[in-house]
PAZAPA-4460 file (N, C-alpha, C; in steps of 0.05 Angstrom, whole numbers, plus 32768, in hexadecimal, padded with zeros to 4 digits):
% residues 223
    n_x    n_y    n_z   ca_x   ca_y   ca_z    c_x    c_y    c_z   seq   type   mol
   813A   80A0   7F6A   812F   80B2   7F56   8146   80BF   7F47     1      X     A
   8143   80C1   7F2D   8157   80CF   7F1C   8156   80ED   7F22     2      X     A
   816D   80F9   7F24   816F   8116   7F2A   8175   8125   7F10     3      X     A
   8169   813C   7F0D   816D   814D   7EF5   8176   8169   7EFF     4      X     A
   8186   8176   7EEE   818B   8192   7EF5   8175   81A4   7EEB     5      X     A
   8175   81BD   7EF2   815F   81CF   7EEC   8159   81D1   7ECE     6      X     A
   816F   81D2   7EBD   816A   81D5   7EA1   815D   81BC   7E95     7      X     A
   8165   81A5   7E9F   8158   818C   7E95   813B   818B   7E9D     8      X     A
   8134   8194   7EB5   8118   8194   7EBE   8108   81A8   7EAD     9      X     A
   8113   81C0   7EA8   8105   81D3   7E98   8100   81C8   7E7C    10      X     A
   8113   81BB   7E70   8110   81B1   7E55   80FB   819B   7E55    11      X     A
   80FC   8189   7E69   80E8   8173   7E6A   80CC   817F   7E6E    12      X     A
   80C9   8194   7E7E   80AF   81A0   7E82   80A5   81AC   7E68    13      X     A
   80B6   81B9   7E59   80AD   81C5   7E3F   80A4   81AF   7E2C    14      X     A
   80B3   8199   7E2C   80AB   8183   7E1A   8090   8177   7E22    15      X     A
   808B   8176   7E3C   8072   816A   7E46   805B   817E   7E43    16      X     A
   8061   8198   7E40   804C   81AB   7E3C   8042   81B8   7E56    17      X     A
   8046   81AA   7E6D   803D   81B4   7E86   8049   81A3   7E9C    18      X     A
   804B   81AF   7EB4   8053   819F   7ECB   8071   8199   7ECC    19      X     A
   8079   818A   7EE0   8095   8181   7EE3   8095   8163   7EE4    20      X     A
   8096   8156   7ECD   8095   8139   7ECD   80AC   812C   7EDC    21      X     A
   80A7   8119   7EEC   80BB   810B   7EFC   80B4   80EE   7EFC    22      X     A
   80C8   80DE   7F04   80C3   80C1   7F07   80AE   80BC   7F1C    23      X     A
   80AD   80CD   7F31   809A   80C9   7F46   807D   80CC   7F3B    24      X     A
   8079   80E0   7F29   805F   80E4   7F1E   8057   80CC   7F0D    25      X     A
   806A   80C2   7EFD   8064   80AA   7EED   805D   8092   7EFE    26      X     A
   806D   808F   7F14   8068   8079   7F26   804D   807C   7F33    27      X     A
   8045   8095   7F3A   802B   8099   7F46   8014   8091   7F34    28      X     A
   8016   8098   7F1A   8001   8090   7F07   8001   8072   7F04    29      X     A
   8018   8065   7F04   8018   8048   7F01   800B   803B   7F19    30      X     A
   800F   8047   7F31   8002   803C   7F49   7FE4   803F   7F48    31      X     A
   7FDB   8056   7F3F   7FBE   805B   7F3C   7FB2   8047   7F29    32      X     A
   7FBF   8042   7F12   7FB4   802F   7EFF   7FB5   8013   7F0A    33      X     A
   7FC9   800C   7F1A   7FCA   7FF1   7F25   7FB3   7FED   7F39    34      X     A
   7FAC   8002   7F48   7F96   8000   7F5B   7F7C   7FFD   7F4C    35      X     A
   7F78   800C   7F36   7F60   800A   7F26   7F5D   7FED   7F1B    36      X     A
   7F74   7FE2   7F11   7F73   7FC7   7F06   7F6B   7FB3   7F1C    37      X     A
   7F74   7FB8   7F35   7F6E   7FA5   7F4A   7F51   7FA7   7F54    38      X     A
   7F45   7FBE   7F51   7F2A   7FC3   7F5D   7F13   7FC3   7F49    39      X     A
   7F1A   7FC6   7F2F   7F04   7FC7   7F1B   7EF7   7FAB   7F19    40      X     A
   7EDC   7FAA   7F17   7ECE   7F90   7F18   7ED6   7F7C   7F02    41      X     A
   7EDB   7F86   7EEA   7EDE   7F73   7ED3   7EFB   7F70   7ECC    42      X     A
   7F0A   7F86   7ECE   7F25   7F86   7EC3   7F36   7F6F   7ECE    43      X     A
   7F43   7F61   7EBB   7F55   7F4C   7EC3   7F48   7F31   7ECA    44      X     A
   7F2D   7F30   7EC7   7F1F   7F17   7ECE   7F1B   7F06   7EB4    45      X     A
   7F1C   7EEC   7EB7   7F16   7EDA   7EA1   7EF8   7ED7   7E9F    46      X     A
   7EEC   7EDD   7E88   7ECF   7EDC   7E87   7EC3   7EC0   7E8B    47      X     A
   7EAC   7EBF   7E97   7E9D   7EA6   7E99   7E8B   7EA5   7E80    48      X     A
   7E84   7E8D   7E79   7E74   7E89   7E61   7E5C   7E9C   7E5F    49      X     A
   7E59   7EA9   7E48   7E42   7EBB   7E44   7E47   7ED8   7E4B    50      X     A
   7E5E   7EDE   7E57   7E65   7EF9   7E5E   7E7F   7F02   7E51    51      X     A
   7E80   7F1C   7E4B   7E99   7F26   7E3F   7EA5   7F3A   7E53    52      X     A
   7EBA   7F48   7E4A   7EC8   7F5A   7E5B   7EBA   7F75   7E60    53      X     A
   7EA4   7F7A   7E53   7E96   7F93   7E58   7E83   7F90   7E6E    54      X     A
   7E83   7FA4   7E80   7E70   7FA2   7E97   7E55   7FAE   7E8F    55      X     A
   7E41   7F9E   7E91   7E25   7FA6   7E8A   7E16   7FA9   7EA4    56      X     A
   7E0E   7FC1   7EAC   7E01   7FC6   7EC5   7DE6   7FB8   7EC7    57      X     A
   7DDA   7FB1   7EB0   7DC0   7FA3   7EB1   7DC4   7F85   7EB0    58      X     A
   7DDC   7F7C   7EAB   7DE1   7F5F   7EA9   7DFE   7F59   7EB1    59      X     A
   7E04   7F5D   7ECB   7E1F   7F59   7ED4   7E26   7F3B   7ED5    60      X     A
   7E3F   7F35   7ED5   7E48   7F19   7ED8   7E3E   7F0E   7EF3    61      X     A
   7E3B   7EF3   7EF4   7E33   7EE7   7F0E   7E4B   7EE7   7F21    62      X     A
   7E46   7EE3   7F3B   7E5C   7EE3   7F4E   7E73   7ED1   7F47    63      X     A
   7E6D   7EBA   7F3A   7E82   7EA7   7F32   7E97   7EB4   7F20    64      X     A
   7E8E   7EC8   7F11   7EA0   7ED6   7EFF   7EB9   7EE1   7F0D    65      X     A
   7EB5   7EE9   7F26   7ECA   7EF7   7F35   7EDB   7EE3   7F44    66      X     A
   7ED6   7ECA   7F42   7EE6   7EB6   7F51   7EDC   7EB3   7F6E    67      X     A
   7EC3   7EBA   7F73   7EB8   7EB7   7F8D   7EB1   7ED2   7F9B    68      X     A
   7E9E   7ED1   7FAD   7E96   7EE9   7FBC   7E94   7EE1   7FD9    69      X     A
   7E91   7EF6   7FEA   7E8F   7EF1   8007   7E7A   7F04   8013    70      X     A
   7E69   7EF9   8024   7E54   7F09   8030   7E5F   7F16   8049    71      X     A
   7E5B   7F30   804C   7E64   7F3F   8064   7E4B   7F4B   8071    72      X     A
   7E41   7F3F   8087   7E29   7F49   8094   7E2E   7F61   80A5    73      X     A
   7E19   7F71   80A8   7E19   7F87   80BB   7E30   7F9B   80B8    74      X     A
   7E34   7FA4   809F   7E47   7FB9   809A   7E38   7FD4   809A    75      X     A
   7E39   7FE2   80B0   7E2A   7FFB   80B4   7E0C   7FF5   80AF    76      X     A
   7E02   7FDE   80BA   7DE6   7FD7   80B7   7DDF   7FCB   809D    77      X     A
   7DF2   7FC4   808C   7DEC   7FB9   8072   7DFC   7F9F   806E    78      X     A
   7DEE   7F8B   8062   7DFC   7F73   805A   7E05   7F76   803E    79      X     A
   7E1F   7F73   8039   7E29   7F77   801E   7E38   7F5D   8015    80      X     A
   7E3C   7F5C   7FFB   7E4C   7F46   7FEF   7E64   7F53   7FE3    81      X     A
   7E7C   7F49   7FEA   7E95   7F54   7FDF   7EA2   7F40   7FCD    82      X     A
   7EB5   7F4A   7FBD   7EC4   7F3A   7FA9   7EE1   7F39   7FB2    83      X     A
   7EE9   7F24   7FC1   7F05   7F24   7FCC   7F1B   7F25   7FB7    84      X     A
   7F15   7F1D   7F9E   7F2A   7F1F   7F8A   7F2E   7F3B   7F80    85      X     A
   7F1C   7F4D   7F86   7F1F   7F69   7F7D   7F25   7F7A   7F96    86      X     A
   7F3E   7F7A   7F9E   7F46   7F87   7FB7   7F62   7F92   7FB6    87      X     A
   7F68   7FA5   7FC7   7F83   7FAE   7FCB   7F88   7FB0   7FE9    88      X     A
   7FA0   7FAA   7FF2   7FA9   7FAD   800E   7FBC   7FC5   800F    89      X     A
   7FB8   7FD6   8023   7FC9   7FEE   8026   7FD4   7FEE   8043    90      X     A
   7FED   7FF5   8045   7FF9   7FFB   805F   7FF5   8018   8065    91      X     A
   7FE3   801F   8077   7FDD   803B   807D   7FE9   8042   8098    92      X     A
   7FF7   8058   8099   8006   805F   80B2   7FF4   8072   80C3    93      X     A
   7FF0   8069   80DC   7FE1   8078   80F0   7FF4   8080   8106    94      X     A
   7FEC   8094   8116   7FFA   809A   812E   7FF7   8082   8141    95      X     A
   800B   807E   8152   800B   8067   8163   7FF2   8065   8174    96      X     A
   7FE6   804D   8173   7FCE   8048   8184   7FB8   805C   817F    97      X     A
   7FB5   8065   8165   7FA3   807A   815E   7F97   8075   8143    98      X     A
   7F80   8082   813E   7F73   8080   8123   7F79   8099   8113    99      X     A
   7F8C   80AA   811C   7F92   80C2   810E   7FA6   80BC   80F8   100      X     A
   7F9F   80C4   80DF   7FB1   80C0   80C8   7FC9   80D1   80CA   101      X     A
   7FE1   80C6   80C4   7FF9   80D6   80C3   7FFB   80E4   80A8   102      X     A
   800C   80F8   80A5   8011   8104   808B   8019   80F0   8076   103      X     A
   8029   80DC   807E   8031   80C7   806B   8019   80B7   8062   104      X     A
   8007   80B1   8074   7FEF   80A2   806D   7FDE   80B1   8059   105      X     A
   7FDB   80CB   805C   7FCC   80DB   8049   7FD9   80DA   802D   106      X     A
   7FF3   80DC   802D   8001   80DA   8013   7FFE   80BF   8007   107      X     A
   8000   80AA   8017   7FFE   808E   800D   7FE2   8088   8003   108      X     A
   7FCE   8096   800D   7FB2   8091   8005   7FAB   80A0   7FEB   109      X     A
   7FBC   80B2   7FE3   7FB6   80C2   7FCB   7FB1   80B1   7FB2   110      X     A
   7FC2   809D   7FAC   7FBC   808D   7F94   7FA1   807E   7F96   111      X     A
   7F9A   8074   7FAE   7F81   8067   7FB1   7F6A   807A   7FAD   112      X     A
   7F6C   8092   7FB8   7F57   80A6   7FB5   7F53   80AD   7F98   113      X     A
   7F68   80B1   7F89   7F66   80B8   7F6D   7F5B   80A1   7F5D   114      X     A
   7F62   8088   7F65   7F57   8071   7F57   7F39   806E   7F5B   115      X     A
   7F31   8071   7F74   7F14   806F   7F7A   7F04   8085   7F6E   116      X     A
   7F10   809C   7F69   7F02   80B3   7F5D   7F03   80B1   7F3E   117      X     A
   7F11   809D   7F33   7F14   809B   7F16   7EFA   8092   7F09   118      X     A
   7EF7   8097   7EEF   7EE0   808D   7EE1   7EDD   806F   7EE1   119      X     A
   7EF3   8061   7EE2   7EF3   8044   7EE2   7EE5   8038   7EFB   120      X     A
   7EE8   8046   7F12   7EDE   803B   7F2B   7EC6   804A   7F36   121      X     A
   7EC0   8061   7F2B   7EAA   8071   7F36   7E8F   8062   7F39   122      X     A
   7E88   8050   7F27   7E6E   8043   7F2A   7E6C   802E   7F41   123      X     A
   7E82   8029   7F4E   7E82   8012   7F61   7E86   801A   7F7E   124      X     A
   7E7D   8007   7F8F   7E80   800B   7FAC   7E96   7FF9   7FB7   125      X     A
   7EA2   8002   7FCE   7EB8   7FF4   7FD9   7EB6   7FF2   7FF7   126      X     A
   7EC0   7FDC   8002   7EC2   7FD9   801F   7EDE   7FE1   8027   127      X     A
   7EE0   7FF2   803B   7EFA   7FFA   8046   7EFD   7FEC   8061   128      X     A
   7F0E   7FD8   8062   7F10   7FC6   8079   7F2A   7FCA   8088   129      X     A
   7F29   7FCF   80A2   7F40   7FD3   80B2   7F48   7FB9   80C0   130      X     A
   7F62   7FB3   80C1   7F6C   7F9B   80CE   7F84   7FA2   80E0   131      X     A
   7F87   7F93   80F6   7F9E   7F97   8108   7FAD   7F7C   810A   132      X     A
   7FC4   7F7D   8118   7FD1   7F64   811F   7FC4   7F59   8137   133      X     A
   7FCE   7F43   8141   7FC2   7F35   8158   7FCE   7F3C   8172   134      X     A
   7FDD   7F52   8174   7FEA   7F5A   818D   7FD5   7F6B   819C   135      X     A
   7FD1   7F64   81B6   7FBF   7F74   81C6   7FA4   7F68   81C9   136      X     A
   7F92   7F77   81D5   7F77   7F6E   81DA   7F66   7F6D   81C0   137      X     A
   7F59   7F57   81BA   7F49   7F55   81A1   7F33   7F6A   819F   138      X     A
   7F26   7F70   81B5   7F11   7F84   81B5   7F1B   7F9F   81AE   139      X     A
   7F32   7FA6   81BA   7F3E   7FC0   81B4   7F47   7FC1   8197   140      X     A
   7F54   7FAB   818E   7F5C   7FAB   8172   7F45   7FAE   815F   141      X     A
   7F2E   7FA2   8165   7F16   7FA5   8154   7F0D   7FC2   8153   142      X     A
   7F0C   7FCF   816A   7F04   7FEB   816A   7F18   7FFD   815B   143      X     A
   7F32   7FF8   8160   7F46   8008   8152   7F45   8005   8134   144      X     A
   7F41   7FEC   812B   7F40   7FE7   810E   7F27   7FF4   8102   145      X     A
   7F11   7FF5   8111   7EF9   8002   8107   7EFD   8020   8104   146      X     A
   7F09   802C   8119   7F0E   8049   8118   7F22   8050   8102   147      X     A
   7F36   803F   80FD   7F49   8045   80E8   7F3C   8042   80CC   148      X     A
   7F2B   802E   80C9   7F1D   802B   80AF   7F0C   8043   80A9   149      X     A
   7EFE   804D   80BE   7EED   8065   80BA   7EFE   807D   80B5   150      X     A
   7F16   807F   80C1   7F28   8095   80BC   7F31   8095   809F   151      X     A
   7F37   807E   8094   7F3F   807C   8078   7F28   8084   8066   152      X     A
   7F11   8078   806B   7EF9   807E   805B   7EF2   809C   805C   153      X     A
   7EF2   80A8   8073   7EEB   80C5   8076   7F00   80D6   8067   154      X     A
   7F19   80CE   8069   7F2D   80DE   805A   7F29   80DC   803C   155      X     A
   7F23   80C5   8032   7F20   80C1   8015   7F08   80D2   800B   156      X     A
   7EF2   80D2   8019   7EDA   80E0   800F   7EDD   80FE   8013   157      X     A
   7EEE   8107   8025   7EF2   8124   8029   7F08   812F   8017   158      X     A
   7F1B   811F   8010   7F32   8128   8000   7F2E   8124   7FE2   159      X     A
   7F1C   8113   7FDA   7F18   810C   7FBE   7EFA   810C   7FB7   160      X     A
   7EF4   8110   7F9E   7ED7   8111   7F96   7ECB   80F5   7F95   161      X     A
   7EC7   80EA   7FAD   7EBC   80CF   7FB0   7EA2   80D1   7FBF   162      X     A
   7E8C   80C6   7FB4   7E72   80C5   7FC1   7E75   80B5   7FDB   163      X     A
   7E6E   80C0   7FF2   7E71   80B1   800C   7E62   8097   800C   164      X     A
   7E4C   8095   7FFC   7E3D   807C   7FFC   7E4C   8065   7FEE   165      X     A
   7E61   806C   7FE0   7E70   8057   7FD2   7E83   8048   7FE4   166      X     A
   7E89   8052   7FFC   7E9C   8045   800E   7E8F   803D   8028   167      X     A
   7E93   8024   8030   7E8A   801A   804A   7EA2   8012   805A   168      X     A
   7EA3   801B   8073   7EBA   8015   8084   7EB3   8000   8099   169      X     A
   7EC6   7FEF   809F   7EC2   7FDA   80B3   7EDD   7FD3   80BF   170      X     A
   7EDE   7FCB   80D8   7EF6   7FC1   80E5   7EF4   7FA4   80EB   171      X     A
   7F08   7F95   80E5   7F09   7F78   80EC   7F1D   7F72   8102   172      X     A
   7F2B   7F86   810C   7F3F   7F80   8121   7F53   7F6C   8118   173      X     A
   7F58   7F58   8129   7F6B   7F43   8122   7F5E   7F29   8119   174      X     A
   7F45   7F2B   8110   7F36   7F13   8108   7F3E   7F08   80ED   175      X     A
   7F4A   7F18   80DC   7F51   7F10   80C1   7F6E   7F17   80BB   176      X     A
   7F80   7F09   80C8   7F9D   7F0F   80C5   7FA5   7F07   80A9   177      X     A
   7FB6   7F18   809D   7FC0   7F11   8083   7FD6   7EFC   8085   178      X     A
   7FE4   7EFC   809C   7FF8   7EE7   80A2   7FF0   7EDA   80BC   179      X     A
   7FDE   7EC6   80BC   7FD6   7EB9   80D5   7FED   7EAC   80E4   180      X     A
   8002   7EA3   80D5   8019   7E97   80E2   802C   7EAB   80EE   181      X     A
   8027   7EC5   80E9   8037   7EDB   80F4   8025   7EF0   80FF   182      X     A
   8017   7EEA   8115   8002   7EFC   811F   800B   7F18   8127   183      X     A
   8025   7F1B   812C   802F   7F36   8134   803B   7F45   811C   184      X     A
   803B   7F39   8105   8048   7F45   80EE   803B   7F5F   80E5   185      X     A
   804B   7F73   80DC   8041   7F8D   80D4   802D   7F8A   80BC   186      X     A
   8031   7F76   80AB   8020   7F73   8094   8003   7F6F   809B   187      X     A
   7FFE   7F66   80B4   7FE2   7F62   80BD   7FD4   7F7D   80C3   188      X     A
   7FE4   7F92   80C7   7FD9   7FAC   80CD   7FD5   7FBB   80B3   189      X     A
   7FBD   7FB9   80A9   7FB8   7FC3   808E   7F9B   7FCD   808A   190      X     A
   7F96   7FDB   8074   7F7B   7FE2   806C   7F76   7FD5   8051   191      X     A
   7F60   7FC7   804F   7F59   7FB8   8037   7F42   7FC6   802A   192      X     A
   7F43   7FC9   8010   7F2D   7FD4   8000   7F23   7FBE   7FED   193      X     A
   7F09   7FB8   7FF0   7EFD   7FA1   7FE1   7EE5   7FAA   7FD2   194      X     A
   7EE2   7FA1   7FB9   7ECB   7FA7   7FA9   7EB2   7F9A   7FB5   195      X     A
   7E9D   7FAA   7FB7   7E82   7FA0   7FBE   7E75   7F97   7FA4   196      X     A
   7E6A   7F7F   7FA4   7E5F   7F73   7F8C   7E4C   7F86   7F7D   197      X     A
   7E52   7F8C   7F64   7E40   7F9C   7F55   7E25   7F8E   7F51   198      X     A
   7E0F   7F9D   7F52   7DF5   7F91   7F50   7DE6   7F9D   7F38   199      X     A
   7DD8   7F8C   7F2A   7DC8   7F95   7F13   7DB2   7FA8   7F1C   200      X     A
   7DAC   7FBB   7F0B   7D95   7FCD   7F10   7D81   7FCA   7EFA   201      X     A
   7D68   7FCF   7F00   7D53   7FCE   7EEC   7D45   7FE9   7EEB   202      X     A
   7D39   7FEF   7ED4   7D2B   8008   7ED0   7D11   8007   7EE1   203      X     A
   7D0E   801B   7EF2   7CF6   801D   7F03   7CDE   8029   7EF4   204      X     A
   7CC6   8028   7EFF   7CAF   8032   7EF1   7CAF   8050   7EED   205      X     A
   7CBF   805E   7EFE   7CC1   807C   7EFC   7CD8   8084   7EE9   206      X     A
   7CE5   8070   7EDC   7CFA   8077   7EC9   7D16   8076   7ED6   207      X     A
   7D16   8074   7EF1   7D30   8072   7EFF   7D39   8055   7EFF   208      X     A
   7D4F   8051   7F0E   7D5A   8035   7F10   7D57   802B   7F2C   209      X     A
   7D4E   8013   7F30   7D4C   8006   7F49   7D5C   7FED   7F4A   210      X     A
   7D66   7FE4   7F61   7D74   7FCB   7F62   7D62   7FB4   7F5A   211      X     A
   7D6D   7FA1   7F4B   7D5E   7F8A   7F43   7D58   7F79   7F5C   212      X     A
   7D3F   7F6F   7F60   7D38   7F60   7F78   7D48   7F45   7F78   213      X     A
   7D4E   7F3D   7F91   7D5C   7F24   7F94   7D49   7F0C   7F94   214      X     A
   7D53   7EF4   7F9B   7D42   7EDC   7F9A   7D2A   7EDD   7FAD   215      X     A
   7D2D   7EED   7FC3   7D17   7EEF   7FD6   7D03   7F05   7FCF   216      X     A
   7D07   7F12   7FB8   7CF6   7F27   7FB0   7CFD   7F43   7FBA   217      X     A
   7D10   7F44   7FCD   7D18   7F5E   7FD8   7D2E   7F6A   7FC7   218      X     A
   7D30   7F85   7FC7   7D46   7F91   7FB7   7D61   7F88   7FC0   219      X     A
   7D73   7F84   7FAE   7D8E   7F7D   7FB5   7D9D   7F96   7FBC   220      X     A
   7DB6   7F93   7FC6   7DC5   7FAA   7FCF   7DCB   7FBE   7FB9   221      X     A
   7DCD   7FD7   7FC0   7DD4   7FEC   7FAC   7DF2   7FEE   7FAA   222      X     A
   7DFB   7FF9   7F94   7E18   8000   7F92   7E1B   801B   7F85   223      X     A
***
């Protein structure tokens, strides 16, 4: 980071009108914007025929638009469809063998919290998935990853203006290694945030909005 003396910082602050602008602040905003670009449903995607870059809640693009989807059954009692192409991986620091977030973890989660609370992402739901490496007992790893995913989710909804219904937490343990050829690698110990497929809504008889029914006539998932 570039260092400034006090007079330079005061002059820069006066030019900015408020605050103490630093490279760290600029980097923080860049990180938030990068997360938004990674998680927004439409941004950065090549349109499929008949659809443009604007998201229409009454006529969303088909799953093929996103380059494929994946069904995740029994996430807190709900079967959801996620969009693997709209995801971010985070290295979140916990206390050893614990689901307690460290101060560093809370700081590292700040850009994600701000991104999820932004206008760009507020309409959408996300899966918060915990992963471990393959060291140790698989059952224990599964439980630890679940507790860590819930710890991240609970921190985000308590520290930022995020509707709790927008985030679903799940642990996969060592079942989905990022580096299967390196089962003990640190990169496997991560928290993944994935877009839950946006679903069209239709106007209900009472003037409200209801999920559009699926092929079996039942309401599709909410977002």
